[in-house]
N, C-alpha and C positions, 0 to 999 in steps of 0.2 A: 442417373445421377446428374446433378444440375453443373451449369457451368460454374469457372469462380468468378467470373467476372459479374454475373447475374446474384452470385450469393453477395458479394462485395459493396454492388450496389442497393441493398437493402439494409446494410449495417448503420447503424444508430449509436451516438454515445451515450443515450438516457439512461440510468440518471443522472451521467455526469454533464458538464455543461456542455452545451451544444452552441456551436459559431462557427463562422466562415470560416474561420483560419485554424480550426480542427478539427481532426480527422480519426474514424474509428478504424481506419488501417492507412497501413502505408506500403511500400516498397519493400520495409524487410519482410512483410508477411508473406509477400509475394515469391523473395528469395528462398525461405525458407522453405515452404509448398513444394518451389521448385525443386531445390537441392534434395529433398528427403522423399520426392514422389514416389519413387519407384520403391523404395524402403518400404512406405505407408502401403502402398497397393499389396503388395506381399506381405503385409503383416497378419498375425492373426489375430481372435478377437481379443481385446482387452492388454495388448501388447503396445500400444501407444500411447502416449502420454505428455501432454501440452501444461507447460508453466511459462505463468508471466503470461497470458494471453488477455488483452486491453480490452474488448470489447466482441471478441468472438470469432476472427478471421483465421484465427489457427485454425481452432476447435471445428468452427462449420465448415471451414475449406476441407480440414481432412476427412472428416464424417460426409460431406456433401457432393464433394468432388474425387475423392480420393478412395471411397468406400470404408475408411475405419469405422470400427465398430466398437462399445463399449470403451469411448476413448477416457482415459482420465485425466481432472484437470485441475490444477493449483491456480486459482488467481488469489495474490496479495489482500486487493481491495476488494470488498464485499460490492460497491459499485461494478465492479468488471463480473461478480457472478451475476446482479440482476441484468445487467445487458446483456450478457450472454444469455442469459436465459431468453429476454424480448425476442433478439435477433435470431434465436432459435425456431421461434414460434412465428416470426416474421417471414424467415425462408424458408420455413416447411421442414428443415431439418432437425427431428424433435427426437427426443430419445436417446441419442447417440453417444451420449457421454453423461460421466457423475463427477460432480463435484468434492474433491477431497482436501484433508489438510497436509501439509507438507510432513512427508515422513515414510514408514516404511509402506503403508499400505498404500500410498501413491505410486509409489515407483518398482515395487517388486515384482521380478522379472520383468520389465519392461526391456522391450528390444529397440524402439524408437523413441526418442525423446526431441519434441520440437520445442524450442526455448526463445522466447523473446529478450533480447539481454537487458537484464537490468542496468542502470547506470552507477550503481554504485557495485564497488566492489565486493564488500562485505555482503552483501545479497548475493553475488555471484556465487562467492565461498561456500555460503550456505548450501546454494543449490544444487551444486557442483558436486560437493560431498554428499550430500543426499542420494544424489543419484546414483555416483559409482559405489557407493555402499550397499546398495539393496536392490538395483538395477541389476538384468540380465548382464555376463560377463562379455558377452559379446553384441550390448547394446551400442547403439550409436547417437550421439546428440548434435540435432541440425539447430544451432543457433545465428543471429543476427541482430543488425541494430543498425541506425543512421551512423554513417562514417564519423559524421561531426561529434557524436557524442561517444565513440570507439576511440579505447588507447590499446596502446601493445600489454600494459599490464593486466588487460581480459583476459589475454594468449597464456600469462603465466599465471593466471590464476586457473583456469581449465586444466593446465600442463601438472597443476599441483594434485589436479585427481583422476588426469586421464593420459595415458603413455604417448599418444598423437593427435595433437591439436592440428588441423589444417585451413588455412585461411582461403576463402573464397573468391573470384573476381568479384570487383566492386560493380554496382547494379544501376542504377538509381539513386545515387547517393547515399546506396546503402551495402553493407559488406557481412558475409558467413563466417561462420568457425563452424568446422565439424571437429567432434573429437569423437574416440573410440579408446579401447584398452581400459575400464575404468581402473584403479588404484584403490583397493579396499584398503581402509586407514583404521588403527584401533580409537581414534578420538575422533571430535569435530571441534572444528573451529567457535561454532555457535552453538549455541546461545553463549555469550561471553559477558562476565560478571564485575565490575571497576567499583571500587570505593571514592566516594564522594565525602572524604574528612569533616567540611564543612557542614553538612547536614547529616554527619553521623549514620551515612545511607549506602546499601550495598546496593548498585543498579545493574538488570539484569536486560540484556538488549540480545535480541536476534538480527540477523545480517539487515533485515529488510526494514529495519525500524528508523526512523527520521531521526538524525543526529547520533546516531549509535549507543554507545554506553557513556558518554559523554554529557556535562550540564553544559548547554549550550546557553552562549551568554542573553540571549532573549526570553530563555525562561526565569536564568538567573535574574534579568531585571525586573521580569512582572512576579517573582517571588517574592521581591524587596517590598512588594503590597499588600502581600496575602493579610497582614496582621489589619489591615487598616480596611480591608473590603468587610461589605457587609458583617457586621458583627452578630444579626440575628436571625443568620440563614440557617433554617433546618434542612434542604437539601444543596449540594452543592455539587456540580457538574464541570469536570475535565472533560472538555471539548476537543476531540483531535489528542489524544491522551499520552502517545508515544511511549515512553518506558515509563510513564507514571509518576512522576518525578513530583508534579506539582499534586497529583491525587492522593497522594500517599503523603505529602507533607501537609495539606489541607486536612486531611484524616488524623494526624499526630494533633494539630493545632485546635482542630475540633473534635474531639472525641465524639460531642453531643451531637454532631451534624451525620448525615447521611450522606456520603461519598460517593459519586457515580463516577466511573472512568469509561470514555466511550470513544471508540475510532472506527474509522471504516477498514484500517490494515488486520489482514490476521497476526501480524509479525507482531505490533504493537500491543494487542490484546493479550498474548503470550506474554510479551514481555512486562506490561506493565501485572501482570498477575502474578508472575515470579518475582517482581518486584516488592509488591506488596506483601506477597508473604514471607518474604526473606524480611521485611521489617516487620511482621507482625500484627499489622493494621487491618481492621475490614475496609476493605473497598469494591463497591460493585464494579463490577468490569463486562462490558458487553460490545462484543463487535456491530457498529451499528450504520447507518448511511444517515448523517447527517441529524442524530437523534431522533429519526422517523418513528421508532415504537415510542417513545415519551410520550406521555400528555399533555395536552394543552396546557398553559399555564399553571403548571404543577412544579418549577422549578425557582429557586430564592438567587442563586448565584452562578455563573459561569463563571469560567478562568477559558483563553482561548488563544493558541499563537496560530493563526489562521495561514492555509498555505498561502502560498503567492504564484505556484504554478499547474499548470496541468499537463500531465505527465514532464515533456523537453519545453512546453510552450509557456513564458511569463503571461499569465493571465490572472486576473481578478474575479473569475466566475466563481471558483470553489469558496473563498472568501466570503461571497455576498451571497451565497446557497447558505452558509454555516451563517451568518449574521441573520438572515431571514430565518432559519430554524430557531436560534435564539429568542428572538420576537415573539414565535408560537408558543415555545416551553417555557421563557419566562411571566412568571404570575406579575401582576401591574404592581411596579414598584421594583421589581427584579433589577439585577445589574448583571451586565455581560462587561468584563475587563476583559482589553486585549492587548498584546501587545506584539509589533507590529516593526518591519524596517521603516525607517522614516522616509525615506523617499516615498514611499506608497500612496503616503495622505488618505488613510481610509478615515478619517472622521467625519467628512463631509457623508460617504456611503453609511456611517453607522447612523449618523444622524436620520438620516433618511430612511434608512433600513427598520431600525430597532428604538431609535429614539434620542432623547436630547443626551449630549454625547459631550465630557470635559477632557483635556489634555492632562493627565495626574503628573507625570513622568517623561523627559526625554533625556536622551546622551545623543551620543556624537552618532551612534548607529541606528537607536530604537524609539518607539513612541509608548507609551502605555497610556491607553484611553477608558474611561467609564461611559458605558451608554447604560441610563436608565428606561425600560419598558414602561 
């Protein structure tokens, strides 16, 4: 078996943004593997589950240094799955895992679960309830995160689904939580459905989706320009669709157009599909990395509320990646409409990456821009 530091040294973030202040692993990965080491070493094939592995540190650490086999893995972000596959090839730890959606097949009978703590309590709630419902009654869940992003509420969330929750000692600014004694409940907290009266729309949201079941103010501001966006658009893309509010409303107002909703998040794709189904509109929903599967010069109009975080770090590299993708898939004369926090000043970047860019709306918090390919 390989040395953990040898494996970690070969991990890369690609296809996510690579930068000097962004890393493919951190101390919380080490903490989880150290705490769970004996349990993983003694685990039967197929009884170890990894959830939330960002780039493969947990999966490849468990398989490559602790001997876990047939590891079941769930990563919400498609980019995480791609990075794990690349890093598995680079480290030589190949074939020891399989990716699965969040649900019964992922955790059925699991004895050991390794979890990178998400920052959103809603996501943690859905993950914990899923493990408690279908894992072995003797399962132990080993979770950890950076101390600065952890709250006491995380203990409370885990205590809702497990009878025993213990905190580990902090190490290198990370802390672990170990849970056991799953509480099997008859209902799930997620997905949740909420009504947006002003849109006459029921929104469905899984725990990991951005903004949850809310009609966030950025989307609301961008929506106010929907009727003025390129009126002759035949193909419209909601890039980073979240719960699909923009996609569904575009499909309602432009029934002759083909509307595509795309996101790298499996929770977002599931939420959008459910929201569109409830609304009774036709929306093509796909899990994709920055429209990688879409053809060049094939789209008339793209709507985007771009990210400005890479995991916990404030970083605009993810937004620039989406802008470059928009330029590739837009037809000449096609339009990219974005909404972003006003302080980010994305307009120069949009002009450089996509094409001529105008500010079409601004309020105290947000700016809406139109870029023409």
